[in-house]
N, C-alpha and C positions, 0 to 999 in steps of 0.2 A: 775672950778673944777680941782683939781690936779690928773692927771693920772700917774700911775706907768709907767716909761719909758720901752718900749719894742722894740725889733728888730725882725720883722717877715719876712719870705721869701716866695715868691710865688712858689709853688711846683706843678709840672706837673706829672700826674699819667697815662699818655696815652701811655706808652712805653711797647712793648711786643716783645718777641723773640720765635721762634719755640721750643727751648729747655727749655723755662720757663713755669710758671704756665698758661700763656695765650695760649700756644701751637701754636702761629702764630705770624707773623710780625705785629706789631702795631706801628705806629708813624715813625719809622726809615726809612721805605721803601715806595716808591711810584713809579709811572710809569717812572720817570726820574732817579730813584736811586734804583738799584737792590742790596739789602743788602745781597743777597746770594753770591754776587761776592766779592772776597777779593783781593785787590791789595796793595802790599807793607805792608802787615800785617794789613790792615784796611779794614773793610767792607764799601761798598759804601752806605753812608747814607745822608739824606737831612739836613746836618748840616755843618756849616763852621768849627766846632771844633769836637774833638773826645773824648769820655769819657775815663778817665785814666784807668778804669777797663774794657773797652770795652762796646759794646752795652749791654743793660740790660733790664730786665722785671720789671716793676714797682711793680708787685705783689709778687715778690720774697722776702721772708722774710730776706734773707741775704743782699739784696740790701737795703731794708728799714732800717735794723739795721745799715748798713754802712752809710747811709744818716743821720741817727739820731746821730751817732758818729761824723760825719763831722760837723753837725750843732752845736754840743756842742763845737767842736774845734773852730768854727767860732764865738762862743758866741751868737748864734741866739736863741731867746726865743720861736720860734714856726714856724710851716708851715701853709700857707694858701693854701689848696689843691684845685686845679682847678676841679670843679665838674660839670658833664654833665648829670646828671639824675640817677635815681635808676637802670636803666638797663645798664648803662655805665660801662666800665672797671674802671673808676675813682671811682665809688662807692665801688667796691670791694677793691680797694687800700685804700680808706678812712677807711673802716672797719678794714682792716689789720693794718693800721698805728695806729688807736685808740687803738688797742690791744697791741701795742708795745711801744708806745710813753710815755714819762713821763707826769705827771700831767700838765694841763693847757698849752698844747703844740700844739693842732691841731684845725683848723677851716676850713671852705670852702670858696672858691671863687665861688659864685653862678654865673654861666655863663649865663647871661640874653640873650645872642645871640641865645641860643638854643630855645628861645620862640618866635623869631621874625616872623617865618612863621605862627605860630599860631596867633600871634598878628595881622598880616596883614589880617587875615580872621575874627578875632573877638578879640578885645582888652579885652572884658569882660572874655572870656575863657582863654586868656593868663594870665590875672591877677589872675584868679582862680587857674590856674596851679601853678603859683609862690607861692601863698598862701598855697596850698596843699603840694607842695614840701617842703617848709620851715616848715610847721606844722609837717610833718612826720619826717624830719631831726631832728628837735628840740626834738620831743618826743622820737625818737629812739637813737639818737647819742648825741644831745646837753646836755643830762643829765649826760653824762659820765665825770669822773674826768679829763680825758685827753683833753676834749674840752676846749678851751680858754674862760674864763669868764672875763667880765669887770664890776666891781661893782655888782657882782653876776648875771650878765646877760650874756647869751651865745652869743658870738660874731659871727656875720654873715657878711662877706665881700661881697659886691655886685658890679658886673661889669657894666659899662656904664649905670648908673641909669637914665640918662636923656632920655633914650628911652621910659621911662614911666613918666607920669606927677606926680607932687607932690601929687595931690589928689588921684591918683591911688596907690601910695606907702602908703599913709595914710589909704586907705581901707585895704590893705594887713596887715599893722601893727595893725590896730584896730581889725580885725578878729582874728589875732594871740593872741592879748590881751584878747579877749573874750573867747578864748580857754585856757587861763591861761599861755600863753607864752609871755615873755617880752624880746625879743632879743635886742642886741646892734648892730645897723646897721651902718656899715662903708661903705659909698657910694663912688663910683668912679666918682667924678665930683668936679670941683672947683666952681660950681655955688652955692653961699652961700644961695640962696633961698631954696635949698634942705635941709638946716638945720632945716626947719620946720618939717621934718620927719626923717632925718638922725641924728645919734648921733655923727657922725664924717665924715670927708671927706679925700679922697686921690685921687691920679691919678695913673693909672697902670704903664704907661711907660713915663718917663720924657723926652724922646728924642724929643718930639714935642716942648719942650721949646728951645732946641738947634736949631731946624729947624726954629723956629720963630725969631731967632736972639736975643732973650731975655736971661737974665742970670737966673740961678737957684735961686740965692739969691733974685733977684727982684720979682720973682713969689712966692717963698715960704714965704718970709716976708709978702707980701700982703695977701696971703691966710691965713696964720697963724693968722694975726690980725683979719681978718673977722670971722674966726672960733672961736677963743678964746673970741672974743667979745660976742659970743652967748653961751659961756661956754661949748663948744663942743670940741671934740678931733681932732687934726690935725696930720695926718700921712704923713710925707714927704717921697718921694721915691728916692732911689738910684739905679743906673744902671751902669754896667761896660763898656758898649759900645753896639753896635747893628750891626747885619749883617744878613739880611733875604734874601740875593741874591740867595740862593739855593731853596727857596720856593716861591719867588715872582719875577716878571719880570717888570721893571729892578731891583726892590728891593732897599734897603737903607743900606748904610754902614756908621757907625760912629766909628772911631777908638777908641780902648781902651787907646791909648797913654801911654802905659806902666803903667797903673793904675791911670794916672792923671785925666782922665774923671771921674772915680769912686770916687776918692778923692774929686773932685770938688763938686760932688753931696752931699757927706757926709758933707763937710764944710758948704755948704749952708743949709743943714738940721739942723745942730747943731746951726748955727747962727739964724735960724728962730724960735728957741725955740719950735721945733716940739715935740709933746708928744711921738710919735712913729716914727720909721723909717721902711719902707717896702723895701725889697730888690727884685728888678726885674732883675734877677730871680734866684731861686735855680737851676732850670734845664730846662729852655725853650731853648733847644738846636737848634731848627729851626731858631730862631731869634738871636742866638748868644749872648744871655744876661746871660748865665749861670755863676754862680760862683762855681758850683760843679767842682770837680777836673777833669782836662782834660790833654791830651797829650801835648797840646800846652802850657799850663800855670801851669801844675802840681797842687799844692795846693796854688799857689800864692794868689788867690782871697779868699780862705778860711782864710789865715793869714791876708790879707789886711782888710777883714771884721772884724776880731777879733780886730785888732789895732784900727779901727774906732769905733767899739762898746764900747771899753774901755774908750774912751773919750766922748762918748755920754751918756752912762748909769753911774749913780753915783756908 
């Protein structure tokens, strides 16, 4: 099957500031980083880099609009919003973004990690929760023009799907189908057996490839062949670098190498004949993978993304 080429970016909606809509610190501050403290013009935040416009609130309409403008500058086709449940701040941000975004621009990253405690007590209840979450999301949000659709199916991107068995995902998909919903599932795994239930595969963060000593090209070429052999969608992932040393001990650091690491990801993605490219990330500031404009890099990675998308998309 031929899929229209797209470039989507993982978007995080968990940031809040006391002067914003959330009325409190969210994300930026923790016990080791007091964001009320300002040193050298910067607040103390748990990120190796600093937002160009300063710390922000994900629910602020001006922030969302600025992000949408920058995404257009980067030639990005949409955001995959990290989603943590209906009571989470991320859901409020999702609703706001759907009101502001252009058509076919927004979907979610269903964070399966939020179900693990429930799963450990009862797999059946956890599966039911995922089903009910997706059913409500598709009924209330997936019908909107701003939601990304693939072959007229609402796209749902799923994190670490191997924490549930294939037969369990089949149950979820069958129940959704019985309710009249036919989502397009893009699962976070390179296990081709999951193509029995997933419509496409991806990996969230490709730094594990670097750590394994393998090349992006070697992995992406192999996975692309397996996925396309099943007539499914392959989404390769690009990442500018990685630095989570402010949130994990000892943490992991992979240099951006002046954009060379990012470009290497892109080159391998293009050569693998990937259908889509996913950018990790738009704004995961804690792990230092953001391409959103920063004091350290300005808009360099916005422009570098645009250059690479121009050679990926026809």
